[in-house]
PyMOL Python script that loads the backbone (N, CA, C, O; Angstrom):
from pymol import cmd

cmd.read_pdbstr("""\
ATOM      1  N   MET A   1      51.982  54.353 120.046  1.00  0.00           N
ATOM      2  CA  MET A   1      50.803  54.539 119.873  1.00  0.00           C
ATOM      3  C   MET A   1      50.279  55.119 118.144  1.00  0.00           C
ATOM      4  O   MET A   1      49.358  54.725 117.430  1.00  0.00           O
ATOM      5  N   GLY A   2      51.219  56.083 117.948  1.00  0.00           N
ATOM      6  CA  GLY A   2      51.205  56.238 116.448  1.00  0.00           C
ATOM      7  C   GLY A   2      52.953  56.151 115.449  1.00  0.00           C
ATOM      8  O   GLY A   2      53.423  56.785 114.504  1.00  0.00           O
ATOM      9  N   ALA A   3      53.445  54.992 116.337  1.00  0.00           N
ATOM     10  CA  ALA A   3      54.658  53.717 115.955  1.00  0.00           C
ATOM     11  C   ALA A   3      53.378  52.543 115.382  1.00  0.00           C
ATOM     12  O   ALA A   3      53.623  51.654 114.567  1.00  0.00           O
ATOM     13  N   ASN A   4      52.775  52.648 115.659  1.00  0.00           N
ATOM     14  CA  ASN A   4      52.189  51.417 115.691  1.00  0.00           C
ATOM     15  C   ASN A   4      51.028  51.916 114.544  1.00  0.00           C
ATOM     16  O   ASN A   4      50.292  51.110 113.974  1.00  0.00           O
ATOM     17  N   LEU A   5      51.004  52.992 114.371  1.00  0.00           N
ATOM     18  CA  LEU A   5      49.967  53.390 113.215  1.00  0.00           C
ATOM     19  C   LEU A   5      51.078  53.304 111.824  1.00  0.00           C
ATOM     20  O   LEU A   5      51.022  52.411 110.979  1.00  0.00           O
ATOM     21  N   ALA A   6      51.722  54.040 111.820  1.00  0.00           N
ATOM     22  CA  ALA A   6      53.138  54.232 111.132  1.00  0.00           C
ATOM     23  C   ALA A   6      52.796  52.420 110.970  1.00  0.00           C
ATOM     24  O   ALA A   6      51.962  52.271 110.077  1.00  0.00           O
ATOM     25  N   ILE A   7      53.026  51.691 111.306  1.00  0.00           N
ATOM     26  CA  ILE A   7      53.658  50.569 110.647  1.00  0.00           C
ATOM     27  C   ILE A   7      51.958  49.538 109.816  1.00  0.00           C
ATOM     28  O   ILE A   7      51.790  48.836 108.819  1.00  0.00           O
ATOM     29  N   GLU A   8      50.948  50.103 111.119  1.00  0.00           N
ATOM     30  CA  GLU A   8      49.876  49.826 109.886  1.00  0.00           C
ATOM     31  C   GLU A   8      48.947  50.363 108.745  1.00  0.00           C
ATOM     32  O   GLU A   8      48.152  49.734 108.047  1.00  0.00           O
ATOM     33  N   HIS A   9      49.282  51.785 108.742  1.00  0.00           N
ATOM     34  CA  HIS A   9      48.537  52.117 107.802  1.00  0.00           C
ATOM     35  C   HIS A   9      49.592  53.413 107.568  1.00  0.00           C
ATOM     36  O   HIS A   9      49.288  54.524 108.004  1.00  0.00           O
ATOM     37  N   PRO A  10      50.859  53.182 106.844  1.00  0.00           N
ATOM     38  CA  PRO A  10      52.008  53.499 106.572  1.00  0.00           C
ATOM     39  C   PRO A  10      51.415  55.213 104.698  1.00  0.00           C
ATOM     40  O   PRO A  10      50.220  55.149 104.407  1.00  0.00           O
ATOM     41  N   VAL A  11      51.713  55.606 104.397  1.00  0.00           N
ATOM     42  CA  VAL A  11      51.315  56.835 103.681  1.00  0.00           C
ATOM     43  C   VAL A  11      51.981  57.390 102.902  1.00  0.00           C
ATOM     44  O   VAL A  11      52.960  57.642 103.605  1.00  0.00           O
ATOM     45  N   ASP A  12      52.221  57.827 101.843  1.00  0.00           N
ATOM     46  CA  ASP A  12      53.204  58.352 101.353  1.00  0.00           C
ATOM     47  C   ASP A  12      53.022  59.822 101.606  1.00  0.00           C
ATOM     48  O   ASP A  12      52.513  60.600 100.799  1.00  0.00           O
ATOM     49  N   ALA A  13      53.550  60.183 102.977  1.00  0.00           N
ATOM     50  CA  ALA A  13      53.795  61.886 102.522  1.00  0.00           C
ATOM     51  C   ALA A  13      55.047  62.665 102.926  1.00  0.00           C
ATOM     52  O   ALA A  13      55.947  62.129 103.572  1.00  0.00           O
ATOM     53  N   ASP A  14      55.082  63.845 102.562  1.00  0.00           N
ATOM     54  CA  ASP A  14      56.610  64.156 102.993  1.00  0.00           C
ATOM     55  C   ASP A  14      56.938  64.585 104.965  1.00  0.00           C
ATOM     56  O   ASP A  14      58.004  64.452 105.568  1.00  0.00           O
ATOM     57  N   SER A  15      55.851  65.000 105.412  1.00  0.00           N
ATOM     58  CA  SER A  15      55.905  65.796 107.006  1.00  0.00           C
ATOM     59  C   SER A  15      54.566  64.570 107.003  1.00  0.00           C
ATOM     60  O   SER A  15      53.859  63.886 106.263  1.00  0.00           O
ATOM     61  N   VAL A  16      54.926  64.987 108.763  1.00  0.00           N
ATOM     62  CA  VAL A  16      53.937  63.859 108.845  1.00  0.00           C
ATOM     63  C   VAL A  16      52.950  65.610 110.732  1.00  0.00           C
ATOM     64  O   VAL A  16      53.634  65.855 111.726  1.00  0.00           O
ATOM     65  N   MET A  17      52.266  65.932 110.633  1.00  0.00           N
ATOM     66  CA  MET A  17      51.389  66.839 111.903  1.00  0.00           C
ATOM     67  C   MET A  17      50.861  66.842 112.752  1.00  0.00           C
ATOM     68  O   MET A  17      50.200  67.877 112.674  1.00  0.00           O
ATOM     69  N   GLY A  18      50.546  66.196 113.974  1.00  0.00           N
ATOM     70  CA  GLY A  18      49.967  65.751 115.428  1.00  0.00           C
ATOM     71  C   GLY A  18      48.441  67.002 115.379  1.00  0.00           C
ATOM     72  O   GLY A  18      48.397  68.089 115.955  1.00  0.00           O
ATOM     73  N   THR A  19      47.576  66.503 114.689  1.00  0.00           N
ATOM     74  CA  THR A  19      46.448  67.868 115.097  1.00  0.00           C
ATOM     75  C   THR A  19      44.906  67.404 115.240  1.00  0.00           C
ATOM     76  O   THR A  19      44.197  67.141 114.268  1.00  0.00           O
ATOM     77  N   PRO A  20      44.474  67.339 116.626  1.00  0.00           N
ATOM     78  CA  PRO A  20      45.274  68.868 117.327  1.00  0.00           C
ATOM     79  C   PRO A  20      46.271  68.452 118.856  1.00  0.00           C
ATOM     80  O   PRO A  20      46.867  67.509 119.376  1.00  0.00           O
ATOM     81  N   ASP A  21      45.940  69.865 119.070  1.00  0.00           N
ATOM     82  CA  ASP A  21      47.149  69.427 119.884  1.00  0.00           C
ATOM     83  C   ASP A  21      46.973  67.950 120.646  1.00  0.00           C
ATOM     84  O   ASP A  21      47.767  67.253 120.015  1.00  0.00           O
ATOM     85  N   THR A  22      46.745  67.630 121.027  1.00  0.00           N
ATOM     86  CA  THR A  22      46.311  66.184 121.369  1.00  0.00           C
ATOM     87  C   THR A  22      47.561  65.321 120.638  1.00  0.00           C
ATOM     88  O   THR A  22      48.622  64.913 121.112  1.00  0.00           O
ATOM     89  N   ALA A  23      46.886  65.196 119.040  1.00  0.00           N
ATOM     90  CA  ALA A  23      47.627  64.889 118.740  1.00  0.00           C
ATOM     91  C   ALA A  23      49.447  64.065 118.725  1.00  0.00           C
ATOM     92  O   ALA A  23      49.862  62.945 118.427  1.00  0.00           O
ATOM     93  N   THR A  24      50.230  65.614 119.319  1.00  0.00           N
ATOM     94  CA  THR A  24      51.187  66.186 118.869  1.00  0.00           C
ATOM     95  C   THR A  24      51.899  64.358 118.633  1.00  0.00           C
ATOM     96  O   THR A  24      52.382  63.720 117.698  1.00  0.00           O
ATOM     97  N   ALA A  25      51.429  63.988 120.822  1.00  0.00           N
ATOM     98  CA  ALA A  25      53.020  62.681 120.681  1.00  0.00           C
ATOM     99  C   ALA A  25      52.261  61.133 119.683  1.00  0.00           C
ATOM    100  O   ALA A  25      52.776  60.015 119.677  1.00  0.00           O
ATOM    101  N   ALA A  26      51.130  61.477 119.030  1.00  0.00           N
ATOM    102  CA  ALA A  26      51.722  60.324 118.316  1.00  0.00           C
ATOM    103  C   ALA A  26      51.850  60.168 116.291  1.00  0.00           C
ATOM    104  O   ALA A  26      52.085  59.412 115.348  1.00  0.00           O
ATOM    105  N   GLY A  27      51.427  61.743 116.765  1.00  0.00           N
ATOM    106  CA  GLY A  27      52.453  62.212 115.677  1.00  0.00           C
ATOM    107  C   GLY A  27      53.794  62.006 115.665  1.00  0.00           C
ATOM    108  O   GLY A  27      54.455  61.211 114.997  1.00  0.00           O
ATOM    109  N   ILE A  28      53.984  62.465 116.127  1.00  0.00           N
ATOM    110  CA  ILE A  28      55.549  62.321 116.907  1.00  0.00           C
ATOM    111  C   ILE A  28      56.398  60.923 116.581  1.00  0.00           C
ATOM    112  O   ILE A  28      57.419  60.861 115.896  1.00  0.00           O
ATOM    113  N   GLY A  29      55.784  59.926 117.179  1.00  0.00           N
ATOM    114  CA  GLY A  29      55.161  58.494 117.061  1.00  0.00           C
ATOM    115  C   GLY A  29      55.672  58.332 115.688  1.00  0.00           C
ATOM    116  O   GLY A  29      56.850  58.389 115.335  1.00  0.00           O
ATOM    117  N   TYR A  30      54.534  58.104 114.893  1.00  0.00           N
ATOM    118  CA  TYR A  30      54.463  58.211 113.589  1.00  0.00           C
ATOM    119  C   TYR A  30      55.997  58.276 112.923  1.00  0.00           C
ATOM    120  O   TYR A  30      56.640  57.493 112.223  1.00  0.00           O
ATOM    121  N   ALA A  31      56.337  59.959 113.641  1.00  0.00           N
ATOM    122  CA  ALA A  31      57.790  60.271 111.509  1.00  0.00           C
ATOM    123  C   ALA A  31      58.321  59.562 112.529  1.00  0.00           C
ATOM    124  O   ALA A  31      57.919  58.466 112.137  1.00  0.00           O
ATOM    125  N   GLN A  32      58.778  59.367 113.310  1.00  0.00           N
ATOM    126  CA  GLN A  32      59.676  58.568 114.199  1.00  0.00           C
ATOM    127  C   GLN A  32      59.730  56.969 113.042  1.00  0.00           C
ATOM    128  O   GLN A  32      60.668  56.503 112.395  1.00  0.00           O
ATOM    129  N   ALA A  33      58.205  56.475 113.204  1.00  0.00           N
ATOM    130  CA  ALA A  33      58.740  54.336 112.894  1.00  0.00           C
ATOM    131  C   ALA A  33      58.638  55.428 110.525  1.00  0.00           C
ATOM    132  O   ALA A  33      58.944  54.887 109.462  1.00  0.00           O
ATOM    133  N   ALA A  34      58.328  56.293 110.658  1.00  0.00           N
ATOM    134  CA  ALA A  34      57.843  56.660 109.352  1.00  0.00           C
ATOM    135  C   ALA A  34      59.159  56.924 108.842  1.00  0.00           C
ATOM    136  O   ALA A  34      59.265  56.874 107.616  1.00  0.00           O
ATOM    137  N   ASN A  35      60.996  57.409 110.045  1.00  0.00           N
ATOM    138  CA  ASN A  35      61.484  58.822 109.379  1.00  0.00           C
ATOM    139  C   ASN A  35      60.899  59.317 107.875  1.00  0.00           C
ATOM    140  O   ASN A  35      61.019  59.012 106.688  1.00  0.00           O
ATOM    141  N   LYS A  36      59.946  60.611 109.011  1.00  0.00           N
ATOM    142  CA  LYS A  36      59.373  61.692 108.031  1.00  0.00           C
ATOM    143  C   LYS A  36      59.837  62.630 108.770  1.00  0.00           C
ATOM    144  O   LYS A  36      59.788  62.303 109.955  1.00  0.00           O
ATOM    145  N   PRO A  37      60.225  63.555 108.615  1.00  0.00           N
ATOM    146  CA  PRO A  37      59.783  64.754 108.874  1.00  0.00           C
ATOM    147  C   PRO A  37      57.634  65.539 110.192  1.00  0.00           C
ATOM    148  O   PRO A  37      56.439  65.663 109.926  1.00  0.00           O
ATOM    149  N   TYR A  38      58.922  65.859 111.931  1.00  0.00           N
ATOM    150  CA  TYR A  38      57.203  66.224 111.485  1.00  0.00           C
ATOM    151  C   TYR A  38      58.046  67.199 112.324  1.00  0.00           C
ATOM    152  O   TYR A  38      59.136  67.208 112.896  1.00  0.00           O
ATOM    153  N   CYS A  39      56.581  68.340 112.028  1.00  0.00           N
ATOM    154  CA  CYS A  39      56.329  69.884 111.441  1.00  0.00           C
ATOM    155  C   CYS A  39      54.643  70.483 112.641  1.00  0.00           C
ATOM    156  O   CYS A  39      53.539  70.121 113.048  1.00  0.00           O
ATOM    157  N   GLU A  40      55.458  71.384 112.657  1.00  0.00           N
ATOM    158  CA  GLU A  40      54.293  72.136 113.695  1.00  0.00           C
ATOM    159  C   GLU A  40      53.203  72.708 112.139  1.00  0.00           C
ATOM    160  O   GLU A  40      53.608  73.495 111.283  1.00  0.00           O
ATOM    161  N   GLY A  41      51.879  72.077 112.155  1.00  0.00           N
ATOM    162  CA  GLY A  41      51.637  73.161 110.679  1.00  0.00           C
ATOM    163  C   GLY A  41      50.761  73.908 111.282  1.00  0.00           C
ATOM    164  O   GLY A  41      50.450  75.021 110.859  1.00  0.00           O
ATOM    165  N   LEU A  42      50.208  73.308 112.467  1.00  0.00           N
ATOM    166  CA  LEU A  42      48.702  74.585 112.490  1.00  0.00           C
ATOM    167  C   LEU A  42      48.777  74.772 114.258  1.00  0.00           C
ATOM    168  O   LEU A  42      49.396  73.906 114.878  1.00  0.00           O
ATOM    169  N   VAL A  43      48.366  75.502 114.746  1.00  0.00           N
ATOM    170  CA  VAL A  43      49.355  76.115 115.902  1.00  0.00           C
ATOM    171  C   VAL A  43      47.908  77.177 116.991  1.00  0.00           C
ATOM    172  O   VAL A  43      47.994  78.402 117.074  1.00  0.00           O
ATOM    173  N   LYS A  44      46.794  76.417 117.647  1.00  0.00           N
ATOM    174  CA  LYS A  44      45.518  76.834 117.931  1.00  0.00           C
ATOM    175  C   LYS A  44      46.640  78.471 118.695  1.00  0.00           C
ATOM    176  O   LYS A  44      47.765  78.752 119.109  1.00  0.00           O
ATOM    177  N   ASN A  45      45.666  78.901 118.510  1.00  0.00           N
ATOM    178  CA  ASN A  45      46.028  80.332 119.034  1.00  0.00           C
ATOM    179  C   ASN A  45      45.161  80.381 121.050  1.00  0.00           C
ATOM    180  O   ASN A  45      43.961  80.654 121.068  1.00  0.00           O
ATOM    181  N   ARG A  46      45.504  80.252 121.739  1.00  0.00           N
ATOM    182  CA  ARG A  46      44.834  80.272 122.686  1.00  0.00           C
ATOM    183  C   ARG A  46      44.267  81.390 123.786  1.00  0.00           C
ATOM    184  O   ARG A  46      43.934  81.132 124.943  1.00  0.00           O
ATOM    185  N   TYR A  47      44.240  82.672 123.151  1.00  0.00           N
ATOM    186  CA  TYR A  47      44.652  83.774 123.173  1.00  0.00           C
ATOM    187  C   TYR A  47      42.854  83.980 123.609  1.00  0.00           C
ATOM    188  O   TYR A  47      42.419  84.500 124.637  1.00  0.00           O
ATOM    189  N   VAL A  48      41.980  83.329 122.351  1.00  0.00           N
ATOM    190  CA  VAL A  48      41.234  84.105 122.275  1.00  0.00           C
ATOM    191  C   VAL A  48      39.935  82.973 123.071  1.00  0.00           C
ATOM    192  O   VAL A  48      40.042  81.753 122.957  1.00  0.00           O
ATOM    193  N   GLY A  49      39.108  83.432 123.621  1.00  0.00           N
ATOM    194  CA  GLY A  49      38.328  83.152 124.508  1.00  0.00           C
ATOM    195  C   GLY A  49      37.246  82.826 124.085  1.00  0.00           C
ATOM    196  O   GLY A  49      36.641  83.507 123.257  1.00  0.00           O
ATOM    197  N   ARG A  50      36.625  81.292 124.764  1.00  0.00           N
ATOM    198  CA  ARG A  50      36.363  80.126 124.099  1.00  0.00           C
ATOM    199  C   ARG A  50      34.585  81.045 123.605  1.00  0.00           C
ATOM    200  O   ARG A  50      34.247  82.181 123.939  1.00  0.00           O
ATOM    201  N   THR A  51      33.795  80.048 122.759  1.00  0.00           N
ATOM    202  CA  THR A  51      32.335  80.792 122.393  1.00  0.00           C
ATOM    203  C   THR A  51      31.632  79.987 123.121  1.00  0.00           C
ATOM    204  O   THR A  51      30.643  80.436 123.700  1.00  0.00           O
ATOM    205  N   LEU A  52      32.022  78.510 123.259  1.00  0.00           N
ATOM    206  CA  LEU A  52      30.449  78.162 123.164  1.00  0.00           C
ATOM    207  C   LEU A  52      30.169  78.537 125.009  1.00  0.00           C
ATOM    208  O   LEU A  52      28.953  78.726 125.023  1.00  0.00           O
ATOM    209  N   PHE A  53      30.727  78.746 126.648  1.00  0.00           N
ATOM    210  CA  PHE A  53      30.311  79.133 127.040  1.00  0.00           C
ATOM    211  C   PHE A  53      30.315  80.164 127.456  1.00  0.00           C
ATOM    212  O   PHE A  53      31.417  80.667 127.674  1.00  0.00           O
ATOM    213  N   ARG A  54      29.097  80.937 127.751  1.00  0.00           N
ATOM    214  CA  ARG A  54      28.629  82.049 127.373  1.00  0.00           C
ATOM    215  C   ARG A  54      28.374  82.445 129.079  1.00  0.00           C
ATOM    216  O   ARG A  54      28.738  81.729 130.012  1.00  0.00           O
ATOM    217  N   PRO A  55      27.620  83.835 129.209  1.00  0.00           N
ATOM    218  CA  PRO A  55      27.057  84.027 130.764  1.00  0.00           C
ATOM    219  C   PRO A  55      25.412  83.674 130.407  1.00  0.00           C
ATOM    220  O   PRO A  55      24.543  83.263 131.176  1.00  0.00           O
ATOM    221  N   THR A  56      25.323  84.004 128.902  1.00  0.00           N
ATOM    222  CA  THR A  56      23.723  84.367 128.007  1.00  0.00           C
ATOM    223  C   THR A  56      23.966  83.231 126.789  1.00  0.00           C
ATOM    224  O   THR A  56      25.013  82.799 126.308  1.00  0.00           O
ATOM    225  N   SER A  57      22.638  82.949 126.509  1.00  0.00           N
ATOM    226  CA  SER A  57      22.642  83.048 124.928  1.00  0.00           C
ATOM    227  C   SER A  57      23.147  83.475 124.298  1.00  0.00           C
ATOM    228  O   SER A  57      24.088  82.853 123.805  1.00  0.00           O
ATOM    229  N   VAL A  58      22.839  85.006 123.825  1.00  0.00           N
ATOM    230  CA  VAL A  58      22.908  85.885 124.097  1.00  0.00           C
ATOM    231  C   VAL A  58      23.750  86.265 122.803  1.00  0.00           C
ATOM    232  O   VAL A  58      23.800  86.480 121.592  1.00  0.00           O
ATOM    233  N   SER A  59      24.690  86.126 124.684  1.00  0.00           N
ATOM    234  CA  SER A  59      26.710  86.180 124.421  1.00  0.00           C
ATOM    235  C   SER A  59      26.816  84.985 123.364  1.00  0.00           C
ATOM    236  O   SER A  59      27.217  85.375 122.268  1.00  0.00           O
ATOM    237  N   GLU A  60      26.551  83.646 123.444  1.00  0.00           N
ATOM    238  CA  GLU A  60      26.847  82.444 123.280  1.00  0.00           C
ATOM    239  C   GLU A  60      26.066  83.262 121.233  1.00  0.00           C
ATOM    240  O   GLU A  60      26.803  83.579 120.299  1.00  0.00           O
ATOM    241  N   THR A  61      25.628  83.285 121.233  1.00  0.00           N
ATOM    242  CA  THR A  61      24.875  83.422 119.874  1.00  0.00           C
ATOM    243  C   THR A  61      26.010  84.614 118.814  1.00  0.00           C
ATOM    244  O   THR A  61      26.548  84.278 117.759  1.00  0.00           O
ATOM    245  N   SER A  62      26.141  86.165 119.555  1.00  0.00           N
ATOM    246  CA  SER A  62      26.912  86.795 119.001  1.00  0.00           C
ATOM    247  C   SER A  62      28.548  86.624 118.991  1.00  0.00           C
ATOM    248  O   SER A  62      29.090  87.138 118.013  1.00  0.00           O
ATOM    249  N   ALA A  63      29.351  86.022 119.870  1.00  0.00           N
ATOM    250  CA  ALA A  63      30.192  84.781 120.043  1.00  0.00           C
ATOM    251  C   ALA A  63      30.637  84.348 118.445  1.00  0.00           C
ATOM    252  O   ALA A  63      31.576  84.651 117.709  1.00  0.00           O
ATOM    253  N   CYS A  64      29.556  83.557 118.339  1.00  0.00           N
ATOM    254  CA  CYS A  64      29.286  82.781 116.608  1.00  0.00           C
ATOM    255  C   CYS A  64      29.230  83.384 115.903  1.00  0.00           C
ATOM    256  O   CYS A  64      29.448  83.147 114.715  1.00  0.00           O
ATOM    257  N   SER A  65      28.863  84.547 116.470  1.00  0.00           N
ATOM    258  CA  SER A  65      28.796  85.130 114.402  1.00  0.00           C
ATOM    259  C   SER A  65      29.753  85.489 113.706  1.00  0.00           C
ATOM    260  O   SER A  65      29.578  85.799 112.527  1.00  0.00           O
TER     261      SER A  65
END
""", "prot")
cmd.dss("prot")
cmd.show_as("cartoon", "prot")
cmd.util.cbc("prot")
cmd.orient("prot")
């Protein structure tokens, strides 16, 4: 998928980065097809708790503020 995207929509860029994590495979494919370096520029912090699903609406509101 990333290689096809590089062929159909080339860009003038220094490097390629997949964002979010689910786009890593497409980013690597794009980078290889476009002959650009792939880098990890944004890394998700997996140790932060979720803020959307909390036991009460009060804790949901306080987690987002």
